[in-house]
MARFITOR-426003 format. One line per 2 residues: number of its first residue (from 1); their letters; for each residue x, y, z of N, C-alpha, C. Coordinates in steps of 0.1 Angstrom, whole numbers, plus 2048, in hexadecimal, padded with zeros to 3 digits. Layout:
N
NUM = a = X Y Z X Y Z X Y Z  ...
//
This chain:
348
1 = ms = 6DC 764 511 6DB 76F 51C 6D5 76B 526  6D2 771 532 6CD 76D 540 6C0 77E 542
3 = tl = 6B9 77A 54C 6B5 786 551 6B9 787 561  6BB 791 566 6BE 793 576 6AE 797 578
5 = kt = 6A5 792 580 698 795 58A 69C 79F 593  695 7A7 597 699 7AB 5A2 691 7BB 5A7
7 = tn = 68D 7BE 5B0 689 7CD 5B1 68C 7D9 5B2  69A 7D7 5BC 6A2 7E5 5BD 6B0 7E1 5BC
9 = lq = 6B4 7EC 5B8 6C7 7E9 5B9 6CB 7F1 5C2  6D8 7F0 5C8 6D7 7F6 5D5 6E4 7F4 5DB
11 = ha = 6EF 7FF 5DA 6FA 7FC 5E2 6F7 7F7 5EE  702 7EE 5F5 702 7E8 601 706 7F3 60C
13 = sa = 70A 7FD 60B 708 807 615 701 811 614  6F8 811 607 6EC 820 603 6E1 81C 60D
15 = as = 6DE 828 60E 6D0 826 61A 6C5 824 60F  6C7 829 605 6BB 824 5FC 6BB 821 5EF
17 = pa = 6B5 817 5E7 6B6 815 5DC 6BC 81F 5D2  6C5 818 5C7 6CB 824 5BD 6BF 825 5B1
19 = iv = 6BD 819 5AC 6B1 816 5A2 6A2 80B 5A8  69A 80E 5A5 68B 808 5A9 685 805 59E
21 = la = 683 7F9 59B 67E 7F3 592 66E 7ED 595  664 7F1 58E 659 7F1 58E 652 7E3 584
23 = ad = 649 7E0 587 642 7D5 583 640 7D6 573  63D 7E2 56F 63B 7E7 563 643 7E5 557
25 = gt = 651 7E2 55C 65E 7E4 555 662 7F0 554  661 7FA 55D 666 807 55F 670 807 56A
27 = at = 676 814 56C 67D 814 578 681 823 57C  682 826 58B 684 830 58C 692 834 592
29 = aq = 69C 83D 591 6AC 839 592 6AF 849 596  6B5 845 5A2 6BE 852 5A9 6CB 858 5A3
31 = ls = 6C9 860 597 6D9 85F 595 6DF 86E 599  6EE 86B 59A 6F4 878 5A1 6FD 87E 592
33 = sv = 6FA 875 588 704 87D 57B 700 871 570  6FE 877 560 703 86F 556 70D 874 551
35 = nd = 718 869 54D 723 86B 54B 731 876 54E  729 872 55D 733 87A 566 732 887 568
37 = ga = 725 88E 560 725 89C 55E 715 89B 565  70F 8A8 566 708 8AB 56D 6FB 8A6 568
39 = ia = 6EE 8A3 56D 6E8 89E 566 6DE 8AA 55F  6DE 8AC 54F 6D9 8B7 54A 6C7 8B9 54B
41 = gt = 6C1 8C5 549 6B7 8C8 548 6B1 8D2 551  6A6 8D2 554 6A0 8E0 55C 69B 8D8 567
43 = rn = 6A3 8D3 575 6A0 8D3 583 69F 8DD 58A  6A9 8E7 587 6AB 8ED 592 6A2 8FB 58E
45 = ri = 69A 8FD 59D 691 908 59B 693 917 59F  6A0 914 5A0 6A8 924 5A5 6B0 925 59A
47 = in = 6AC 934 596 6B5 93A 58B 6C1 93E 590  6C8 942 58B 6D5 945 58C 6DC 945 59B
49 = gg = 6D9 933 599 6DE 92F 5A7 6EF 92E 5A7  6F6 930 59D 705 930 59C 708 941 59C
51 = md = 6FF 946 59F 705 957 5A0 70D 95C 594  708 954 585 710 95C 57E 70C 969 578
53 = vw = 6FC 96D 57C 6FA 979 576 6F7 983 57D  6FD 991 578 6FC 99A 586 6FA 9A9 580
55 = qr = 6EF 9A7 579 6E8 9B5 56F 6ED 9C3 578  6E9 9C2 584 6E6 9CC 588 6F6 9D2 590
57 = gt = 6FD 9CD 58F 70C 9D0 594 712 9C5 599  71F 9C9 5A1 725 9BB 5A8 728 9C1 5B8
59 = st = 724 9CE 5BA 725 9CB 5C9 718 9D9 5CD  714 9D6 5DD 70E 9E3 5DF 70E 9E4 5F1
61 = ta = 708 9ED 5F1 70A 9EA 600 6F8 9E5 604  6FC 9DF 60F 6EE 9D6 614 6E4 9DC 620
63 = tg = 6DC 9E6 617 6D5 9E7 625 6C4 9E5 61D  6BB 9E4 627 6AF 9E1 61F 6AE 9D7 61A
65 = nt = 6A6 9D2 60F 69F 9CB 603 6A8 9CB 5F9  6B0 9C6 5F3 6B9 9C7 5E8 6BC 9BE 5DF
67 = yl = 6BB 9BF 5D3 6BF 9B4 5C7 6D0 9B8 5C2  6D9 9AF 5C1 6E4 9B3 5BD 6E5 9A6 5AC
69 = ad = 6E7 999 5B4 6EB 98D 5AC 6DE 98C 5A8  6D9 98A 59A 6CE 98B 596 6C6 97E 59D
71 = rw = 6B9 984 5A0 6AE 97C 5A2 6B4 978 5B5  6BB 97C 5BB 6C0 97C 5C6 6BE 989 5CE
73 = qs = 6B3 98B 5D7 6AD 993 5DF 6B4 991 5F1  6BA 99D 5F5 6BD 999 604 6B7 9A6 609
75 = ai = 6B5 99F 618 6AF 9A8 622 6B1 9AB 62F  6BB 9BB 62E 6C3 9BC 63B 6C1 9CA 640
77 = ls = 6B9 9C7 64C 6AD 9D0 650 6B6 9D9 65E  6BE 9DA 65F 6C8 9DA 668 6D5 9E4 65F
79 = tg = 6E1 9E9 669 6EA 9EE 663 6F1 9E3 659  6F3 9E6 64B 6F5 9DB 644 704 9D9 641
81 = gt = 70A 9D5 637 715 9D1 635 718 9D1 624  71D 9C8 620 723 9CA 610 71B 9B9 60A
83 = is = 715 9BE 601 712 9B0 5F6 719 9B3 5EA  722 9A8 5E8 72C 9AA 5DB 72D 99B 5D1
85 = qe = 735 99C 5C8 734 994 5BF 745 989 5C1  742 981 5C8 752 97C 5CB 75B 976 5BD
87 = ts = 764 978 5BF 769 971 5B2 779 96B 5B7  77C 96D 5C1 788 967 5C4 789 957 5CC
89 = sl = 77E 958 5D9 77F 94A 5E0 770 943 5DA  774 936 5D1 762 933 5CB 766 926 5CA
91 = pt = 759 91E 5CE 758 911 5CB 75D 90B 5C2  762 8FE 5BF 765 8FC 5B0 75A 8F9 5A5
93 = gs = 75F 8FF 59E 753 8FF 58F 74D 90D 58E  74A 916 59A 747 921 597 74F 931 596
95 = ry = 747 93A 58B 752 942 586 74A 951 592  740 94F 599 73C 95B 5A1 73A 954 5AE
97 = aw = 735 95C 5B9 72D 956 5C8 729 965 5C9  71E 962 5D4 717 96F 5D8 71A 96E 5E9
99 = ky = 722 979 5EB 729 97D 5F7 720 988 601  71F 987 60B 71A 991 61A 725 993 624
101 = va = 725 9A1 625 730 9A2 62F 72A 9AD 638  72B 9AD 644 727 9B7 64D 72D 9C1 64F
103 = sa = 727 9D0 653 732 9DC 651 732 9DF 663  729 9DA 669 727 9DB 678 71D 9D4 67C
105 = sn = 719 9D2 68A 713 9CC 691 704 9CB 68A  6FD 9BE 68B 6EF 9C0 683 6EA 9B5 68C
107 = tv = 6DE 9BC 696 6D9 9B5 69F 6C9 9AD 698  6CB 9B0 689 6BD 9AA 683 6C1 99B 67C
109 = gm = 6CB 99E 678 6CF 994 66F 6D2 996 65C  6D4 98C 654 6D2 98C 649 6CC 981 642
111 = qm = 6C2 986 637 6BC 97B 62E 6C1 97E 623  6BE 974 61F 6BE 978 60A 6B6 96B 602
113 = gq = 6B3 96C 5FD 6AB 962 5F4 6A4 962 5E7  69F 959 5E3 69B 95B 5D7 68A 953 5D5
115 = qi = 680 95B 5D0 672 956 5CD 672 951 5C0  66D 945 5C1 668 93C 5B2 65A 942 5B0
117 = ey = 65A 944 5A2 64C 947 59D 645 937 59D  637 93E 59D 630 932 59E 62F 92B 594
119 = vn = 630 92E 585 631 921 57C 63C 919 57D  649 91C 588 654 918 586 652 90C 594
121 = cl = 649 90E 59A 646 906 5A7 640 8FE 5A9  631 903 5A1 623 8F8 5A4 626 8EC 5A7
123 = dl = 62D 8E4 59E 62D 8D8 59E 635 8D1 5AD  63B 8DD 5B1 641 8D7 5C0 637 8D4 5CA
125 = qn = 629 8DC 5CD 622 8DA 5D6 624 8C9 5DA  620 8C5 5E7 623 8BB 5EE 62A 8AD 5E8
127 = tt = 63C 8B5 5E7 643 8AC 5E5 64D 8B0 5EB  65A 8A7 5EA 663 8AA 5EF 66F 8AF 5E9
129 = vs = 674 8BA 5EB 67E 8BF 5E1 68D 8C0 5EB  698 8BD 5E1 6A5 8C2 5E5 6A8 8CF 5E5
131 = is = 6B3 8D9 5EE 6B9 8E4 5EF 6C8 8DD 5EF  6D0 8E1 5E6 6DD 8E3 5E6 6E4 8EE 5E5
133 = fm = 6F0 8F1 5E9 6F3 8FD 5E8 704 8FC 5EE  70C 903 5E8 719 907 5EE 71A 913 5F5
135 = ar = 720 915 601 722 91B 60F 72E 919 614  731 927 618 73E 927 620 73C 932 627
137 = sv = 741 937 633 743 943 63E 74D 94D 63B  750 956 63D 756 95E 63D 760 95E 648
139 = nt = 75F 958 652 769 957 660 760 94E 669  766 94C 675 761 945 67B 759 944 686
141 = na = 754 952 685 74A 956 691 73B 950 690  737 94C 69A 72D 945 69E 721 94C 68E
143 = as = 71E 95B 690 718 95D 685 716 957 678  725 958 675 72C 958 669 728 947 665
145 = ta = 727 93E 66E 725 930 66E 718 92C 66E  710 931 674 702 92C 675 6F8 931 665
147 = lt = 6F5 92A 660 6ED 92D 656 6DF 925 657  6D4 92E 651 6CA 929 653 6C4 926 644
149 = vr = 6C0 919 640 6B8 91A 631 6A8 917 638  6A6 921 62D 694 921 630 68F 922 623
151 = tr = 681 91C 623 675 91D 619 669 923 61F  664 928 615 657 933 618 64D 92F 60F
153 = ti = 644 92D 615 634 92D 60A 629 937 610  620 93B 601 613 943 607 60B 93E 5FD
155 = ag = 602 93C 600 5F3 939 5F7 5F6 943 5EC  5F6 94F 5ED 5F4 954 5DE 5FD 956 5D1
157 = vd = 5FC 952 5CA 601 950 5C0 60B 95B 5B7  619 95A 5B8 622 964 5B7 61F 972 5C2
159 = ga = 618 96C 5CE 619 977 5DB 624 979 5DD  629 982 5E4 636 987 5EB 639 97C 5FA
161 = cm = 63B 973 5F6 63E 963 601 651 969 603  65B 971 5FC 661 973 600 669 979 614
163 = fg = 66C 971 619 66E 97B 623 662 97A 62B  655 973 628 64E 976 633 645 967 62D
165 = gt = 63A 964 637 631 959 62F 634 94C 63B  62C 941 63A 632 933 641 641 92F 63F
167 = ns = 647 92E 648 656 928 646 658 91E 64B  662 918 644 669 90A 64C 67A 90C 64C
169 = dt = 67E 90B 652 68E 90E 655 69A 900 657  6A6 901 654 6AD 8F8 659 6B9 8FE 65B
171 = av = 6C1 8FA 664 6CC 900 669 6D7 8F9 662  6E1 8FE 65E 6F0 8F8 65A 6FC 8FD 660
173 = tl = 707 8FA 661 716 900 669 71D 902 65D  722 90E 659 729 90E 64F 737 90E 654
175 = tt = 740 910 64D 753 911 652 754 918 644  763 919 646 768 924 63E 76F 920 631
177 = tw = 76A 913 62D 76D 909 61F 760 906 61B  762 909 60D 754 906 605 74F 8F9 606
179 = tr = 741 8F8 609 73D 8EB 60A 732 8E9 607  72C 8E1 603 71C 8DB 5FC 719 8D7 606
181 = yt = 70A 8DE 60A 707 8D6 613 6F5 8D6 609  6EC 8CC 60F 6DE 8C8 60A 6D5 8C9 616
183 = vt = 6CC 8CD 613 6BD 8CA 61D 6B2 8CA 613  6A9 8BB 618 69D 8BB 612 693 8C0 61B
185 = rt = 687 8C3 616 67C 8C9 617 671 8C5 60F  666 8C0 615 656 8BF 614 651 8CA 615
187 = lp = 64D 8CB 608 646 8DA 604 637 8D7 60A  62C 8E2 60D 61E 8DE 612 618 8DC 603
189 = at = 609 8D5 606 602 8D0 5FC 5FD 8DB 5F3  5FF 8E7 5F4 5F7 8F2 5EE 600 8FB 5F3
191 = fg = 604 904 5E4 60C 913 5E9 60A 91B 5DD  608 92A 5DC 60C 930 5D3 61A 931 5D1
193 = sl = 622 936 5DA 62D 93F 5D4 636 937 5E3  645 936 5DB 650 930 5E3 659 937 5DF
195 = sl = 662 938 5ED 670 93F 5EC 678 937 5F2  687 933 5EE 693 92F 5F7 69B 93C 5FD
197 = ef = 69E 93C 609 6A4 942 612 6B2 93F 61A  6B9 94A 61A 6C4 944 623 6C8 953 62F
199 = ai = 6C9 94D 63A 6CA 95C 644 6D6 955 64E  6D9 95C 653 6E4 95F 661 6DA 96A 66F
201 = gs = 6DF 964 674 6D9 96E 682 6E1 97B 682  6E0 983 690 6E7 98A 694 6F4 98B 694
203 = hv = 6FA 993 691 70B 995 68E 711 9A2 68E  71D 9A0 68A 724 9AA 68E 730 9B1 682
205 = sg = 737 9B9 680 740 9BB 678 746 9B1 673  74A 9B0 662 752 9A3 65F 74A 998 65B
207 = dg = 73E 996 663 739 987 664 72E 986 656  72F 97A 650 72B 97B 647 72C 96C 63C
209 = im = 725 96B 632 722 960 628 726 960 619  72D 956 612 728 953 606 721 946 601
211 = ls = 71E 948 5F7 714 93F 5F2 713 93C 5E1  714 931 5DC 714 930 5CF 70B 91F 5CC
213 = qv = 709 91F 5BC 702 90F 5BD 6FA 90D 5C1  6F1 916 5C0 6E2 914 5CA 6D8 90D 5C4
215 = ql = 6D2 901 5C8 6C8 8FB 5BD 6BE 8F7 5C6  6AE 8F4 5C1 6A6 8F2 5C7 69F 8E7 5BB
217 = ep = 69D 8D9 5BE 69C 8CF 5B5 68D 8C6 5BD  684 8C3 5B5 67F 8B7 5B7 685 8AB 5BC
219 = gs = 680 8A3 5C4 685 897 5CA 68C 898 5D7  693 88E 5DE 698 888 5EA 6A9 88A 5E9
221 = va = 6AC 886 5DE 6BD 88A 5DB 6BE 88F 5D2  6C8 89C 5D9 6CD 8A5 5CF 6D8 8A4 5C5
223 = tp = 6D5 8A9 5BB 6DF 8A3 5AE 6E8 8AE 5B1  6F2 8AD 5A6 6FF 8B6 5A5 6F5 8C4 5A0
225 = fe = 705 8CF 5A2 6FC 8DB 59E 6FA 8DE 58A  6E7 8E1 58D 6E7 8E1 57E 6EB 8ED 576
227 = rr = 6F7 8ED 570 6FD 8F7 56A 6F8 8F7 55C  6F2 907 55A 6EB 909 54D 6F5 912 544
229 = sf = 6F3 913 539 6FE 91E 533 6FB 92B 538  703 932 534 702 943 537 6F5 949 52E
231 = gq = 6F4 949 523 6EB 94B 51B 6DC 946 522  6DC 93B 528 6D1 938 530 6CC 93F 537
233 = el = 6D8 93C 53F 6D6 942 550 6D0 954 54F  6D7 959 545 6D3 965 541 6C5 96A 53E
235 = al = 6C1 964 533 6B3 962 52C 6A8 960 538  6AD 955 541 6A3 953 549 6A0 95E 558
237 = cq = 6AE 965 55B 6AF 970 55C 6A8 981 559  6AB 980 551 6A0 98A 54A 690 98C 546
239 = ry = 68E 97D 54A 680 980 54E 67A 988 55A  682 988 562 67F 996 56F 687 9A1 570
241 = yq = 68F 99D 565 69B 9AE 56A 6A5 9AD 559  69F 9BA 554 6AC 9BE 549 6B1 9C7 546
243 = ks = 6B8 9CF 53E 6BB 9DC 53C 6C2 9DE 52F  6C4 9ED 52C 6CB 9F0 520 6DB 9EF 520
245 = yn = 6DF 9F0 52C 6EF 9F0 52F 6F4 9E1 52D  703 9E6 528 705 9D5 524 705 9CA 534
247 = id = 70A 9C1 530 706 9B6 53F 70C 9B9 545  719 9C0 546 727 9C1 551 723 9D0 558
249 = va = 71A 9D7 54D 71B 9E5 552 70D 9E5 55E  713 9EE 567 706 9EB 574 6FA 9FC 56D
251 = pg = 6ED 9FB 56D 6E9 A05 56D 6ED A12 574  6EA A1C 56E 6EF A29 571 6FC A2B 56D
253 = al = 704 A29 56A 712 A25 563 711 A2E 55C  71C A39 555 71C A44 54B 724 A3C 540
255 = tr = 71B A3B 53C 71D A36 529 70E A37 51F  715 A38 514 70A A39 50D 707 A29 504
257 = ig = 70F A1F 507 710 A14 501 704 A0E 505  6FC A0C 4FA 6EF A05 4FC 6E3 A09 4FF
259 = gn = 6E5 A1C 4FE 6D9 A20 502 6CD A21 4F7  6C3 A20 4FA 6B8 A25 4EF 6B4 A2F 4EC
261 = gm = 6B1 A2F 4DD 6B2 A45 4D4 6A2 A44 4D2  6A3 A4F 4D2 698 A56 4CE 69D A65 4BE
263 = va = 692 A65 4BA 695 A71 4AE 68D A7A 4AB  68A A83 4AD 685 A91 4A8 682 A98 49D
265 = ha = 67E A98 492 686 A9D 484 67D AAD 486  684 AB7 47E 681 AC3 480 675 AC9 479
267 = ts = 671 ABE 46B 668 ABE 463 65A AB7 468  65A AB2 475 651 AA9 47C 648 AB2 487
269 = sy = 63F AB1 48A 638 AB6 495 635 AAC 4A1  63D AA0 49C 63C A97 4AA 644 A97 4B4
271 = mg = 644 A95 4BD 64F A93 4CA 657 A85 4C3  663 A85 4CD 66D A78 4CC 664 A6E 4D1
273 = fg = 668 A63 4C7 661 A58 4CB 66D A4C 4C9  667 A3F 4D1 672 A33 4D0 66D A29 4D6
275 = fv = 671 A1A 4CE 66A A12 4D4 676 A05 4DA  675 9FC 4E7 67C 9FA 4ED 67A 9EC 4EB
277 = tf = 680 9DF 4E9 678 9D1 4E8 681 9CC 4F2  67F 9C4 4FB 687 9BA 504 68F 9B3 4FD
279 = qs = 69B 9AA 506 6A5 9A1 500 69B 995 502  68F 993 50C 688 986 510 67C 98A 514
281 = sm = 673 983 514 662 989 517 665 98B 528  65F 990 52E 660 990 53E 652 98A 540
283 = rv = 653 98E 552 64A 985 558 63D 98A 557  63E 998 559 631 9A1 559 637 9AC 552
285 = np = 629 9B6 54F 631 9C6 54B 639 9CC 556  646 9CF 554 64D 9D3 55C 64D 9DF 562
287 = tv = 655 9E4 56B 657 9EF 56E 668 9F8 566  665 9FF 561 66D A06 558 673 A12 55C
289 = tp = 67E A11 55C 685 A1F 563 691 A23 55B  690 A30 554 69A A36 54D 6A2 A38 552
291 = yn = 6B0 A3C 54F 6BE A42 554 6C4 A4C 547  6CB A53 54C 6D1 A5E 542 6E1 A57 541
293 = pd = 6E5 A57 536 6F0 A53 533 6FD A59 536  6FA A65 534 709 A71 53A 706 A74 549
295 = tg = 6F9 A70 550 6F9 A75 560 6FA A68 567  6F2 A5D 562 6F0 A52 566 6E5 A52 575
297 = lt = 6DD A5F 56F 6D2 A5F 57A 6C0 A5C 572  6B8 A58 579 6AC A59 577 6A1 A64 573
299 = tn = 6AB A71 57C 6A3 A80 57A 6A6 A85 56E  69F A89 563 6A2 A8E 557 6AB A80 54D
301 = pl = 6A6 A76 54C 6AC A6A 546 6AF A6A 539  6A7 A75 533 6A8 A76 524 6B6 A7E 520
303 = rn = 6BF A7D 515 6CC A81 517 6CF A87 509  6C8 A94 503 6C7 A99 4F6 6D7 A9C 4F3
305 = ys = 6DC A95 4E7 6EA A93 4E5 6E8 AA0 4DA  6E1 AA8 4D5 6E3 AAF 4C8 6E4 ABE 4D3
307 = as = 6DC ABE 4DC 6DA ACA 4E2 6E1 ACA 4F1  6EA ABC 4F3 6F5 ABD 4FE 6E7 AC3 50B
309 = tn = 6E0 ABD 50D 6D4 AC1 515 6D2 AB3 51D  6C8 AB1 52A 6C2 AA5 531 6B1 AAD 533
311 = gt = 6A8 AA4 530 69B AA6 530 693 A98 535  687 A99 536 67D A92 540 678 A88 531
313 = ma = 678 A7E 52F 66B A77 528 661 A6B 52F  65F A68 525 651 A5D 52C 652 A4E 523
315 = va = 650 A44 530 64F A38 526 646 A33 527  63A A2C 51F 62D A27 51E 62D A1A 513
317 = ni = 61E A13 518 61D A09 50C 625 9FF 513  627 9FE 520 632 9F5 526 62A 9E3 523
319 = gv = 62F 9DA 521 62F 9CD 51F 639 9C6 521  634 9B6 522 641 9AD 526 64A 9AB 51B
321 = fg = 64A 9B1 50D 651 9B2 503 659 9C1 4FC  656 9CB 506 65B 9D7 508 64F 9E2 508
323 = fs = 658 9EF 502 650 9FA 507 652 A02 4FC  64D A10 4FC 64E A1B 4F3 653 A28 4FF
325 = sn = 658 A2E 4FA 65E A3D 4FC 65A A49 4F6  65C A54 4FE 659 A62 4F5 658 A6C 4FF
327 = an = 65F A76 4F7 662 A84 4FE 65F A91 4F4  659 A97 4FD 64E AA1 4F6 65E AB0 4F8
329 = nl = 667 AAF 500 66F ABA 500 67B ABC 4F5  679 AB7 4EB 686 AB6 4DF 67F ABE 4D8
331 = si = 689 ACA 4D5 686 AD2 4CC 681 ACE 4BD  677 AD2 4B9 672 ACE 4AA 678 AD7 49E
333 = st = 681 AE6 4A5 686 AEE 4A0 692 AED 495  697 ADD 499 6A4 AD7 495 6A2 AC8 497
335 = nq = 6A9 AC3 48F 6A7 AB2 48F 6B0 AB1 4A0  6AA AA8 4A4 6B0 AA4 4B8 6B3 A95 4B6
337 = sa = 6BD A94 4BE 6BE A84 4C1 6C3 A82 4CB  6BD A79 4D8 6BB A76 4E2 6BC A69 4E7
339 = ay = 6C0 A64 4F4 6C1 A56 4F6 6C1 A57 507  6C0 A4A 50F 6BF A45 516 6C0 A37 51A
341 = hw = 6BF A33 526 6C4 A23 52A 6B6 A21 535  6B5 A16 537 6A7 A10 53D 6A9 A01 543
343 = ta = 6A5 A02 550 6A1 9F4 556 696 9EC 554  691 9E2 556 684 9E1 552 686 9D3 55E
345 = sa = 67A 9D4 56A 67B 9C8 578 66C 9C9 578  66D 9B6 575 65C 9B2 579 660 9A5 583
347 = el = 669 9AB 58E 66C 99F 596 661 99E 5A1  660 992 5A7 651 98D 5AE 654 996 5BD
//
């Protein structure tokens, strides 16, 4: 056997080495795949980059600040349009994509993006990151094809840097064909909060974009999109938002399936009382919103099945693992059963 001694291994046409050998016997490699598949791990700091999880529903009128696909927030401060889950025109390997189509002229533009929690990006300070994504325009108009890729940072830990703070922009030109784009960015030496955003400028009815397979990872080389199992992706999303409804049921739907109940006994002097344990621990103590299973409303959210009436209730003792609920309007002259749905939000 023999030993080949060198410092780098580089293809003749490549701009940089694929493998850099160090004097201590270690090596740094720029791998694009393992066994022809995506590199496993937790490289991607974006949650739900493949647009797989849609707990809030699959379509909404885009006005103001809106969440739809989990973790993705949009800001449309003029005449809006529609944000929806795209199911037909998709890049290879995707089940869904995020889609925006304007319904009228919009002089302000549209922004959408995701803020990354500090604990998931603190190691990116003063480093180069690679941003990659699949995108296409919905038509060939200038506004649909001109996409701005933006990172923002602020000093505050988990402060509101989305759509504000110090920003750095890169423009890319979209086509009506799904294409993978890559942008590299050197982040500041110190920051507390980081967001990744996409924006189009002034546009008219029918203009819009589609996005999927969004990735932000350390390093100057973009690797293939990191695909996590649906269960893993859902659990990551539930740190920021979860609900009692089934995954494919939007909050406010008229359904009793999954609702949380409480009972008051005729022989007891206590009000109706119940407990909820979250599916995953949440980022911080969330904002809990109860919904009536039969009306879909947050007004009088408690449905008394025994009396066929709607009433008020309260949530209390809210923590990252769950909360309690109570109602003092359940009659104690007879046994009573009631239920409600809920959502819990701990978004940044």
